[in-house]
Structures are given as C-alpha cells and as structure tokens.
C-alpha positions in Angstrom: 202.3 378.4 207.3 203.3 375.6 209.6 199.9 374.0 209.0 200.5 374.0 205.2 203.9 372.4 205.5 202.5 369.7 207.7 199.8 368.9 205.2 202.3 368.6 202.3 204.6 366.4 204.3 201.7 364.1 205.2 200.7 363.8 201.5 204.3 363.0 200.5 204.5 360.4 203.2 201.3 358.7 202.1 202.4 358.8 198.5 205.8 357.3 199.4 204.3 354.6 201.4 202.0 353.7 198.5 204.8 353.6 196.1 207.0 351.5 198.4 204.1 349.1 199.0 203.6 348.8 195.3 207.3 348.1 194.8 207.2 345.3 197.4 204.1 343.8 195.8 205.6 343.8 192.3 208.9 342.2 193.4 207.3 339.6 195.6 208.3 336.1 194.4 205.3 333.8 193.9 205.8 330.1 194.8 205.8 327.8 191.8 202.6 325.8 191.6 203.0 322.1 192.3 202.0 319.8 189.3 199.6 317.1 190.2 201.2 313.8 189.4 198.9 311.8 187.0 198.7 308.1 187.8 197.2 306.0 185.0 194.8 303.2 185.8 195.7 299.9 184.3 194.1 296.5 183.8 195.9 293.4 185.0 195.4 289.7 185.2 196.8 287.2 187.7 199.1 284.6 186.2 198.1 281.0 186.8 200.5 278.6 184.9 198.9 275.4 183.7 199.0 272.8 180.9 198.5 274.6 177.6 197.7 272.5 174.5 199.5 273.7 171.4 197.0 274.2 168.5 198.4 275.0 165.1 196.0 276.7 162.7 196.3 277.0 158.9 194.0 278.4 156.3 193.2 277.4 152.7 190.6 277.1 150.0 188.6 274.1 149.2 189.3 272.4 145.8 187.3 269.5 144.4 189.4 266.4 144.4 187.9 265.2 141.1 188.0 268.2 138.9 188.5 268.6 135.1 188.7 271.5 132.7 186.7 270.9 129.5 188.6 271.6 126.3 187.7 270.9 122.7 190.1 268.8 120.6 188.1 269.2 117.5 186.3 272.0 115.6 182.6 272.4 114.9 179.3 273.9 116.1 178.1 273.2 119.6 174.8 271.3 119.6 172.2 271.6 122.4 171.8 268.4 124.4 169.0 267.2 126.8 170.5 269.4 129.5 171.4 273.1 129.4 175.2 273.7 129.3 175.1 276.1 132.2 176.8 276.4 135.6 175.0 274.3 138.2 173.8 271.6 135.8 174.4 268.1 137.2 175.4 265.1 135.2 175.6 261.4 136.0 178.6 259.3 135.0 178.5 258.6 131.2 176.0 261.3 130.5 176.7 263.6 127.6 177.9 267.0 128.7 179.0 268.5 125.3 178.2 267.5 121.7 179.8 269.1 118.7 178.4 268.7 115.2 180.4 266.0 113.4 178.4 265.3 110.2 181.2 266.2 107.8 183.8 264.4 109.8 181.6 261.3 110.2 181.2 261.1 106.4 185.0 261.1 106.0 185.3 258.4 108.6 182.8 256.2 106.8 184.7 256.7 103.6 187.9 255.4 105.3 186.0 252.4 106.7 184.7 251.7 103.2 188.2 251.9 101.9 189.4 249.4 104.5 186.6 247.0 103.5 187.5 247.3 99.9 191.2 246.6 100.5 190.3 243.5 102.5 187.9 242.3 99.9 190.5 242.7 97.2 193.1 240.5 98.9 190.8 237.6 99.8 191.4 235.5 96.6 195.2 235.8 97.1 194.8 234.8 100.8 192.8 231.7 99.8 195.5 230.6 97.4 198.7 231.6 99.3 197.4 231.2 102.9 194.6 228.7 102.9 194.9 228.0 106.6 194.4 231.7 107.4 191.5 232.2 105.0 188.7 231.5 107.5 189.7 234.2 110.0 189.9 236.9 107.4 186.5 235.8 105.9 184.9 235.9 109.4 186.4 239.4 109.9 184.8 240.6 106.7 181.5 239.0 107.5 181.4 240.8 110.9 182.5 244.1 109.4 179.7 246.6 110.1 179.8 250.2 108.8 177.7 251.4 111.7 179.8 249.9 114.5 183.3 250.5 115.8 186.1 248.9 113.8 187.3 245.6 115.2 190.9 244.7 115.7 192.5 242.9 112.7 192.9 239.2 113.0 196.2 237.9 114.6 199.1 237.3 112.2 200.6 233.8 112.5 203.7 234.2 110.3 206.2 236.6 109.0 205.2 235.8 105.4 201.5 236.6 106.1 202.5 239.9 107.9 204.6 241.0 104.9 201.7 240.1 102.5 199.1 242.0 104.5 201.4 245.0 104.9 202.3 245.1 101.2 198.7 245.2 100.2 198.0 248.3 102.3 195.8 246.7 104.9 197.6 248.2 107.9 197.6 251.6 106.3 193.9 251.5 105.5 193.1 250.1 109.0 195.0 252.7 111.0 193.7 255.6 108.8 190.2 254.5 109.6 191.0 253.8 113.3 192.5 257.3 113.7 189.3 258.9 112.4 187.2 256.7 114.7 189.2 257.9 117.8 188.9 261.5 116.7 185.2 261.1 116.0 184.6 260.2 119.7 186.1 263.6 120.7 183.1 265.4 119.2 181.2 264.1 122.3 182.4 264.7 125.9 180.8 262.5 128.5 180.8 262.9 132.3 183.7 260.8 133.7 181.9 260.8 137.1 178.8 262.1 138.9 179.3 265.8 139.2 178.2 269.4 138.4 179.2 272.0 135.9 180.8 274.9 137.7 181.8 277.0 134.6 180.5 277.2 131.1 182.0 279.7 128.6 180.2 278.7 125.4 176.6 278.4 124.3 174.8 276.1 121.8 175.3 277.3 118.2 178.8 278.7 119.0 181.6 277.7 116.6 184.1 275.7 118.7 187.7 275.7 117.8 190.3 273.1 118.6 192.0 273.9 121.9 189.2 276.2 123.1 188.2 276.0 126.8 184.5 275.1 127.2 184.0 274.9 130.9 184.8 273.2 134.2 183.3 270.0 135.8 183.7 268.8 139.4 182.6 266.1 141.8 181.0 268.0 144.7 181.1 265.1 147.1 184.9 265.1 148.0 187.1 268.1 148.5 190.7 268.8 149.4 192.2 271.7 151.3 195.9 272.7 151.1 197.4 273.8 154.4 200.9 275.3 154.9 202.5 274.5 158.2 205.9 275.7 159.5 208.7 273.1 158.8 209.5 272.9 162.5 206.1 271.2 163.0 206.6 268.6 160.2 206.4 265.8 162.8 202.8 266.7 163.5 201.8 265.9 159.9 201.2 262.3 159.2 199.3 260.7 156.3 196.0 259.3 157.7 195.9 261.7 160.7 192.5 263.3 161.3 192.2 267.1 161.8 189.4 269.5 162.6 188.2 272.0 160.0 186.2 275.2 160.7 184.6 278.0 158.7 185.8 281.5 159.5 182.8 282.2 161.7 183.3 279.0 163.8 179.7 278.1 163.3 180.4 274.8 161.4 183.0 272.1 161.7 184.1 269.1 159.7 186.6 266.2 160.2 189.3 265.9 157.6 192.1 263.5 156.9 195.7 264.1 155.8 196.1 262.3 152.4 199.3 263.7 151.0 202.3 265.7 152.3 204.6 267.6 150.0 208.2 266.5 150.4 209.5 270.0 149.5 209.9 272.9 151.9 208.9 276.3 150.5 212.1 278.3 150.4 210.3 281.7 150.8 208.1 280.8 153.8 209.9 277.7 155.2 206.5 275.9 155.3 205.4 272.4 154.3 202.2 271.9 152.3 199.8 269.2 153.5 196.7 268.1 151.6 193.6 267.3 153.7 190.6 265.5 152.3 187.2 266.4 153.6 183.6 265.7 152.7 180.3 266.8 154.2 177.3 269.1 153.7 177.6 272.8 153.1 181.0 272.5 151.5 181.6 274.5 148.3 184.4 274.8 145.8 186.7 277.8 146.7 185.4 278.1 150.2 188.0 279.5 152.7 188.4 277.3 155.8 190.6 277.0 158.8 192.4 273.8 159.7 193.2 273.0 163.3 196.2 270.7 164.1 196.7 269.7 167.8 200.4 269.3 168.8 201.9 268.4 172.2 200.9 270.3 175.3 203.3 272.6 177.3 203.4 272.2 181.0 203.7 275.2 183.4 202.9 277.7 180.6 200.6 280.7 180.1 198.9 282.1 177.1 198.6 285.8 176.4 197.4 288.0 173.6 200.1 288.6 171.0 199.6 292.4 171.2 201.0 292.4 174.8 204.4 291.1 173.7 207.2 293.7 173.7 210.2 293.2 171.4 208.9 289.6 170.9 210.2 288.5 174.3 209.1 290.9 177.0 206.0 291.7 179.0 204.9 294.4 181.4 204.0 293.4 185.0 202.9 295.5 188.0 205.0 295.4 191.2 203.9 297.6 194.1 202.0 299.9 191.7 205.1 300.3 189.4 205.4 298.9 185.9 208.3 296.5 185.3 209.4 295.0 182.0 210.5 291.3 182.3 211.8 288.9 179.8 209.9 285.7 179.1 210.4 282.5 177.0 208.1 282.3 174.0 207.2 278.6 173.4 204.7 278.9 170.6 203.2 281.7 168.5 199.7 281.6 167.0 197.9 284.2 164.9 196.4 286.1 167.9 198.2 284.7 171.0 201.5 283.3 172.2 202.3 280.6 174.7 205.0 281.7 177.2 207.1 280.4 180.1 209.0 282.3 182.8 206.2 283.9 184.7 205.6 283.1 188.3 202.1 282.2 189.6 200.4 285.2 191.1 202.3 287.8 189.0 200.1 290.8 188.1 200.4 290.9 184.3 199.3 293.9 182.3 196.2 292.6 180.3 195.8 295.7 178.1 198.4 297.9 176.4 199.0 301.3 178.0 200.0 304.2 175.8 203.3 305.7 176.8 204.1 302.9 179.3 207.7 302.5 180.5 209.6 300.7 183.2 209.2 302.5 186.6 205.9 304.1 185.6 203.6 304.7 188.6 200.2 303.1 187.9 197.0 302.2 189.7 195.5 298.8 189.2 191.8 298.8 188.2 189.6 297.3 190.9 186.1 296.3 189.9 184.7 296.5 193.4 186.1 300.0 193.8 184.6 301.0 190.4 181.2 299.9 191.5 
C-alpha cells in the first residue's frame, strides 16, 4: 500500500517538474538580435584647385553660305540639257542648269521686235524733215537692228520736241513691249550663278513646269556657315573676326572657323545671342551637325566636377572622418556635362560618384584601390 502511494507521488512530482520547466521555457524572454549596421563604400577624389579655362560649347547645323532655291518664273516643258538634272550634279559658273521650252514665247518676242522695227522705219521720213540733225543716229540704230540679237537701247533724246515726237509715234511703247518679252525670254533658261552642286531636284525632263513652281536647290560646297547660340552673358566673347574651333560630334575631326556676323537681337525665350561662323575645309557637308568651341577667360583657384554630382545646383557631398557632409559651393560656370566651382579647400575628399540614398551624417567607407587588390 505504502509502496503504491510512493510510486504515484513520484510520478506526480516528475510530471509537475516537467510542466514547470516547460512553463519557464515558454516564458523565457529571448534577447533581441542586433542588426548589423551596413556601411556603404563610396568613391572619392581629392580636390586640387587650379586654373580652369572656361570653354563655351554651342551646336548647330552647317548651311552653305551661297545657296539658292530654284523656282520657275515661266511656264513650259522642261528640256534635257547636257547634264542630268539630278542631286549631286556639279555645274560651273554660267553653265545651264535648267532649260524650259520657249518656242512659242520666242515667236511672240520676234513679232514684237518686228513691230518695233516697223514703227521706227515708219517715222524715219518725218525725222529727216523735222529733225535733220538727229537723223543719222536713228538711221544707224536701224542699220544695227538685228532680229537675232538682244535689243539695243534707243538713241539718246536731245530735246523735248524730239521726245514728244518719238513718244507720240508709239516708239517707246513698241520698244518696252519688246524689251519686256526679251527679259522674260531669259527666264526660260537658268544658269549657275557660281560653281556649285545641285542638292535637290524635284522635276524631271519632260515635266510641264508652272510659274512659281520649285525646281530644286543649288549650293556652293566650298564655304559654309554655322549658327551658334550663346548665352547673352557671354556676349563679350563674341567678336567679328574671332577664330573658333569646330568639331564633329565624335571629336575625330576639327576645323577652324571665323565669326563673320553677330545678331544684335537677344532671343526672348532662351536669352541667347546668335553668332554666324564661317568655315571651309574637307569633309564638310550641308546640314552636318557640329560643335563650336569658344574659349573664354580662365578661373583661378577653381575645380571642375561632373554636373550630376551637384545637389540643388549649389551643393556637393564630401567625406569627413567616414561621414558624409553636404557643403555649399559657388558655381562659376556650367557646361553641358560639367560645372566649374569655387569654395572647396585643397585636399577635400569629394564624392566622385553619386550614392543612392545618401544623406548628411551617413556613415561610409572610402574605397581604397590598394585594399581592393
């Protein structure tokens, strides 16, 4: 009996101990794990202030200085000439670029010349009687009158009486009617005003040309101009006759240009001034996009940094004792990709690459190339 009671008490004691131990384990407070502090590695550069030349860049397209658009002032069928009317065809000064059929118009012109000749012939007897001293000059004019040559200017009038007589007989009317057709006849042929090349042709031989219709474009490929817009604050840097450097976008070729004109008006939208720079050389083409480099004064005790590092247009991140600090600097000049600044002390560790999530007081580790190796 006593043995059985002892066994039951032992079992109850063991079970109670087990439950109490379990209770202690379940209610035991676990210490919070410590979060490992993440320290970002940053790239820096040591500031060394020096003399920085201010270089102003501007972009623009090349335009031929001597350039004309070809339009027709008359109507007719385009006739083929000795050279094809196609883009890329070259012509020398005075060479025919375009010829339009003028047979019908030429016949009308000859009729007007004939009418002028007849009018002059009809008044010769009266001139001999009323103006004997003027007869020889009119006779010589008729003798030299050639239906296949341009109309010569009428002889000089020496008196009011002679002028009234000539006018009353319809000489002036006949002369200017014929002269008008002669001028218009010359418009059926378009000749090259200078050595150049055809860059655009919108009609073909056999096409009916109408008055006012555009026929093409003709340029002189030896001299070009480029228009560059510069901020008005740098207007003093632009002077007529000043030479500038011009580059292609790949920076593989360069040319020397000269400022030939400066617009006196400031663009109200961009507050820029337009300068026209003349340039010639090999490998230049109409419409080519180039970059113009203007050298301004140099800034002493300055430093140049990438534009992307600038915060709020006037602040930069520096590293002091492994902590980021945001300092204010003075922006002297802004270019497309960089800015020239003042206000940094020599030896300052400047952040050379942007760090996502950066803020003043942030703990950082400066990248060391020797350690990385």
